[in-house]
C-alpha positions as CSV (number, residue, x, y, z in Angstrom):
1,M,68.3,41.7,104.1
2,R,70.2,38.6,103.0
3,P,72.5,37.2,105.8
4,L,76.1,38.3,105.1
5,A,77.5,34.9,106.4
6,S,75.9,33.0,103.5
7,L,77.3,35.5,101.1
8,L,80.8,35.0,102.4
9,I,80.5,31.2,101.9
10,A,79.3,31.6,98.3
11,C,82.1,34.0,97.5
12,A,84.7,31.6,99.0
13,L,83.4,28.8,96.8
14,L,83.6,30.9,93.7
15,A,87.2,31.9,94.5
16,L,88.3,28.3,95.0
17,A,86.7,27.3,91.7
18,A,88.5,29.9,89.6
19,P,91.5,28.7,87.6
20,L,95.0,30.3,87.6
21,V,95.6,32.8,84.8
22,D,97.9,32.2,81.9
23,A,100.4,34.4,80.0
24,Q,97.8,35.4,77.4
25,S,95.2,36.7,79.9
26,D,94.3,40.3,80.6
27,A,94.3,39.8,84.3
28,F,94.9,42.5,86.8
29,L,95.6,42.7,90.5
30,L,94.3,45.2,93.1
31,A,96.0,46.3,96.3
32,L,95.3,48.5,99.3
33,V,98.0,51.0,100.0
34,R,99.1,52.8,103.1
35,D,101.2,56.0,103.2
36,D,104.2,54.1,104.5
37,G,104.4,52.2,101.2
38,V,102.7,49.0,102.5
39,M,100.7,47.4,99.8
40,L,98.3,44.5,100.4
41,P,97.1,42.6,97.3
42,V,93.4,41.9,97.9
43,A,91.8,40.8,94.6
44,A,92.7,39.5,91.2
45,H,90.4,39.6,88.1
46,D,90.7,37.6,84.9
47,R,88.1,37.0,82.2
48,G,85.1,38.0,84.4
49,R,86.2,36.0,87.4
50,W,87.4,37.3,90.8
51,R,90.0,35.5,93.0
52,M,91.9,36.4,96.2
53,P,95.2,34.4,95.7
54,W,97.4,36.5,98.0
55,P,97.6,34.8,101.4
56,G,95.4,36.1,104.2
57,P,96.3,37.0,107.8
58,A,97.8,34.2,109.9
59,K,99.0,33.8,113.5
60,E,102.6,34.0,112.2
61,A,103.4,35.3,108.7
62,V,105.9,33.4,106.6
63,V,107.6,36.1,104.4
64,P,109.6,35.3,101.3
65,I,112.9,37.1,100.9
66,R,112.4,38.4,97.4
67,L,109.4,39.0,95.1
68,E,110.7,36.2,92.9
69,D,110.5,33.9,95.9
70,C,106.7,34.4,96.2
71,P,104.7,31.4,94.8
72,R,103.3,32.2,91.4
73,A,99.8,31.2,92.7
74,W,99.9,34.2,95.1
75,W,99.7,36.7,92.2
76,G,96.9,35.6,89.9
77,L,99.2,37.0,87.2
78,P,101.7,35.4,84.9
79,A,104.6,37.0,86.9
80,A,105.3,39.0,90.0
81,P,104.4,42.7,89.1
82,R,106.9,45.4,90.2
83,E,105.2,48.4,88.6
84,W,101.8,49.5,89.9
85,T,99.5,52.4,89.2
86,L,98.6,54.2,92.5
87,L,95.3,56.1,92.8
88,T,94.9,58.4,95.8
89,P,92.0,60.9,96.5
90,G,92.7,64.4,95.1
91,E,95.8,63.4,93.1
92,S,96.6,62.2,89.6
93,P,97.4,58.5,89.1
94,R,101.1,57.8,89.3
95,Q,103.5,54.8,89.0
96,V,105.0,53.2,92.0
97,T,107.6,50.4,92.2
98,V,107.3,47.5,94.6
99,D,110.6,46.7,96.4
100,R,110.1,43.5,98.4
101,P,107.8,41.5,100.6
102,T,107.5,42.2,104.3
103,W,104.9,41.8,107.1
104,V,102.7,44.0,109.3
105,P,100.4,43.2,112.3
106,S,96.7,43.0,111.5
107,F,94.7,43.1,114.7
108,C,95.8,39.9,116.5
109,Q,97.4,38.3,113.4
110,Q,100.2,39.0,111.0
111,Q,99.8,39.8,107.3
112,V,102.3,39.3,104.4
113,V,102.5,42.6,102.4
114,L,104.5,44.3,99.7
115,H,106.6,47.4,100.2
116,S,107.1,50.3,97.8
117,R,110.4,52.1,97.7
118,T,108.5,55.3,96.8
119,A,107.0,55.4,100.3
120,T,107.1,58.7,102.2
121,R,108.4,57.0,105.4
122,P,109.7,53.6,106.5
123,V,107.3,50.7,107.2
124,L,105.7,51.4,110.6
125,R,104.5,48.3,112.4
126,D,101.7,49.8,114.5
127,A,102.0,48.4,118.1
128,E,98.2,48.3,118.4
129,G,98.0,46.1,115.3
130,G,94.5,47.3,114.5
131,R,93.0,48.9,111.5
132,A,95.4,51.1,109.5
133,P,93.7,53.9,107.4
134,T,94.0,53.3,103.6
135,Y,96.0,55.9,101.7
136,G,94.9,54.7,98.2
137,V,94.5,51.7,95.9
138,A,96.9,50.3,93.3
139,I,96.5,48.2,90.3
140,A,98.9,46.0,88.4
141,G,97.7,45.1,84.9
142,P,95.2,46.5,82.3
143,G,92.1,47.0,84.5
144,T,90.3,50.3,84.9
145,V,89.8,51.7,88.4
146,T,88.3,55.0,89.5
147,L,87.8,56.5,93.0
148,P,84.4,57.4,94.3
149,R,83.7,61.1,94.5
150,P,83.3,62.3,98.1
151,V,80.2,64.6,98.6
152,P,80.6,66.9,101.6
153,T,77.7,66.4,104.0
154,D,77.0,70.2,104.1
155,D,76.9,70.4,100.3
156,P,73.6,71.3,98.6
157,E,73.9,68.0,96.7
158,A,73.9,66.2,100.1
159,R,71.0,68.1,101.4
160,V,68.8,67.3,98.4
161,L,69.8,63.6,98.7
162,L,68.9,63.4,102.4
163,D,65.6,65.1,101.8
164,G,64.7,62.5,99.2
165,L,66.0,59.6,101.5
166,Q,63.7,60.4,104.4
167,Q,60.9,58.0,103.2
168,A,63.3,55.2,102.3
169,F,65.1,55.5,105.6
170,N,61.8,55.4,107.5
171,R,60.7,52.3,105.7
172,E,64.0,50.4,106.3
173,E,64.1,51.5,110.0
174,R,60.5,50.2,110.6
175,L,61.4,46.9,108.9
176,M,64.6,46.6,111.0
177,L,62.9,47.3,114.3
178,A,60.1,44.8,113.5
179,E,62.5,41.9,112.9
180,D,62.9,39.2,115.6
181,Y,66.4,40.0,116.6
182,F,65.3,43.5,117.5
183,A,62.1,42.4,119.3
184,V,63.6,43.3,122.7
185,Y,64.6,46.8,121.7
186,Q,62.1,49.6,122.1
187,P,63.3,53.1,121.0
188,S,62.6,56.0,123.3
189,I,60.4,57.7,120.6
190,D,57.4,56.1,118.9
191,A,57.3,55.3,115.1
192,E,55.3,58.3,114.1
193,Q,57.7,60.7,115.8
194,R,60.7,58.9,114.4
195,D,59.4,59.3,110.9
196,R,59.5,63.1,111.3
197,M,63.0,63.2,112.7
198,P,65.9,64.2,110.4
199,V,68.3,61.7,108.9
200,Q,72.0,62.7,109.1
201,A,74.8,61.6,106.8
202,R,78.2,60.5,108.2
203,S,79.7,60.1,104.7
204,I,78.5,60.3,101.1
205,H,80.3,59.0,98.0
206,A,79.1,59.2,94.4
207,G,79.9,56.8,91.6
208,P,78.6,54.8,88.6
209,G,75.7,52.3,88.8
210,R,74.2,49.8,86.5
211,T,70.7,51.3,86.1
212,G,71.5,54.8,84.9
213,G,71.1,57.9,86.9
214,P,73.2,58.9,90.0
215,T,74.4,56.2,92.5
216,Y,75.6,57.1,95.9
217,Y,77.1,55.1,98.8
218,V,76.0,56.6,102.1
219,E,76.4,56.1,105.8
220,L,73.2,57.3,107.5
221,M,72.2,57.9,111.1
222,R,69.3,59.0,113.2
223,H,69.7,59.9,116.9
224,Y,67.4,59.2,119.8
225,P,67.6,60.0,123.5
226,R,69.1,57.1,125.4
227,R,67.3,55.5,128.4
228,M,69.5,52.6,129.3
229,P,72.2,51.8,130.5
230,E,72.6,54.6,133.0
231,H,76.3,55.0,132.4
232,L,75.7,55.8,128.7
233,Q,72.8,58.2,129.1
234,W,75.0,61.0,127.8
235,C,75.3,59.2,124.5
236,D,72.4,59.0,122.1
237,E,71.1,55.8,120.7
238,V,71.7,55.6,116.9
239,T,70.1,53.9,114.0
240,Y,72.9,53.3,111.5
241,M,72.6,52.2,107.9
242,A,75.1,52.0,105.1
243,G,74.6,51.1,101.5
244,W,73.7,52.4,98.0
245,V,71.1,54.9,97.0
246,R,69.5,54.4,93.6
247,Q,66.9,56.3,91.8
248,R,63.6,54.5,90.8
249,Q,61.7,55.1,87.6
250,D,59.3,57.3,89.5
251,D,62.3,59.4,90.7
252,S,61.9,58.2,94.3
253,L,65.0,56.9,96.0
254,D,65.7,53.3,97.1
255,L,68.3,51.9,99.5
256,T,70.3,48.7,99.0
257,L,71.8,48.1,102.5
258,V,75.1,46.4,103.4
259,T,74.9,47.2,107.1
260,R,72.1,48.3,109.5
261,A,72.1,48.3,113.3
262,V,71.0,50.0,116.4
263,T,74.0,51.1,118.5
264,S,75.3,54.0,120.6
265,C,76.7,57.3,119.4
266,L,80.2,55.7,119.8
267,L,79.4,53.3,116.8
268,D,81.6,50.7,118.6
269,T,79.3,47.6,118.5
270,M,78.6,47.3,114.8
271,Q,80.3,47.1,111.4
272,R,80.9,50.3,109.6
273,S,81.6,50.4,105.9
274,E,82.9,52.9,103.3
275,P,83.9,52.7,99.6
276,L,87.5,52.7,98.5
277,A,87.4,52.3,94.8
278,I,85.3,51.3,91.8
279,V,86.4,48.7,89.2
280,H,84.9,48.9,85.8
281,T,84.1,45.4,84.4
282,A,82.0,43.9,81.6
283,R,79.3,43.1,84.1
284,G,79.2,46.6,85.4
285,P,80.9,48.7,88.1
286,V,82.3,46.7,91.1
287,W,82.5,48.8,94.3
288,M,85.4,48.0,96.7
289,L,84.2,48.4,100.3
290,E,86.0,48.4,103.6
291,L,83.9,46.9,106.4
292,Y,85.4,47.2,109.8
293,R,84.7,46.8,113.5
294,P,87.0,47.5,116.5
295,D,88.2,43.9,116.4
296,S,88.1,43.0,112.7
297,Q,88.4,44.3,109.1
298,V,87.0,42.9,105.9
299,L,87.2,43.9,102.3
300,G,84.2,43.3,100.0
301,M,83.8,43.6,96.2
302,F,80.2,44.3,95.3
303,L,78.5,44.8,91.9
304,A,76.6,48.0,91.8
305,P,73.1,46.9,92.9
306,T,70.0,46.7,90.9
307,D,67.5,45.7,93.6
308,E,67.2,45.5,97.4
309,F,70.0,42.9,97.9
310,P,73.7,43.5,97.7
311,E,75.6,41.4,95.1
312,P,79.0,40.4,96.4
313,V,81.6,39.0,94.1
314,L,84.4,38.6,96.6
315,I,84.8,38.9,100.4
316,R,88.3,38.9,102.0
317,D,89.3,38.8,105.7
318,L,91.9,41.5,106.4
319,G,92.5,40.6,110.1
320,R,90.7,40.0,113.3
321,C,90.9,39.3,117.0
322,E,89.0,36.4,118.5
323,P,86.7,37.0,121.5
324,G,88.9,37.8,124.5
325,Q,91.9,38.7,122.4
326,R,93.3,42.2,122.0
327,P,96.0,43.5,119.7
328,R,99.5,43.4,121.2
329,R,100.7,46.6,122.9
330,G,104.1,48.0,123.0
331,A,106.3,50.6,121.4
332,P,106.0,51.1,117.6
333,T,108.8,49.6,115.6
334,T,110.1,50.5,112.1
335,D,111.0,48.1,109.4
336,T,114.7,48.8,109.9
337,E,114.5,47.1,113.4
338,V,112.7,43.9,112.3
339,P,114.1,42.2,109.2
């Protein structure tokens, strides 16, 4: 699989090369939304090009007083948008109004965000400063966004999918364990036995692709008895993979992986990923993925794949802690206590 680091560099160069939009453009802006009304603009799109103009996390956030005080370059739009369309799972799209800028912790950093007056509760600055679950996504402008369809892991659709994925998972697992950086790892069960063991789904989401037929984004796992270290012998070893499932012309299934790793049942040493939204563009569907670890969070925009390699169009850092750092601890504070 293509190294993700080189993809991040390529996406950053593309973002820097993109021009600001003008008043005649059909640009739109996407934001992640929490249930306390916090909105983080993450990606702007104009005439086939993606940008991330909103400032990223910093050691200390500099927050403008009003929306009008935010530099125009932050928006990727002709003007600061107040009206957004909010999409949340299981609900109809609805309009929300942005009130003002504010800030929230983001792991060991601070992030400038927007606040919606239609929030169900005041802004909560989580004292842990870590990953905050996403409530939905919002769009300002004429773009078309849909949400991926969750497939319950006990649904017949999921069982059929997993049965068809057994061969593809076996192939990817053997390739992964044969690579140099896994040369020191030896599973407790040999390859022939592993191939017959069931594959489990942690999550499954369905959505559009570029090649016809159904497309799914899946988190897959296979468990093995753990041998080392002794203090974790109660916890299975796990092969974890996340990515898209596509149907080949011969009706077999293929995987395009974003993440693959060998870890413990705690899933605390690797990067997990799940889809948040799908943006419909002239080039095809673009899937918005959240990729996260205990110490960092990244947002990735990927074209629906057509081969074995993922196709990123934008990668954005959402916050992190450097080695040895931990999010600050203390009592949670609401927005009314911190101007």
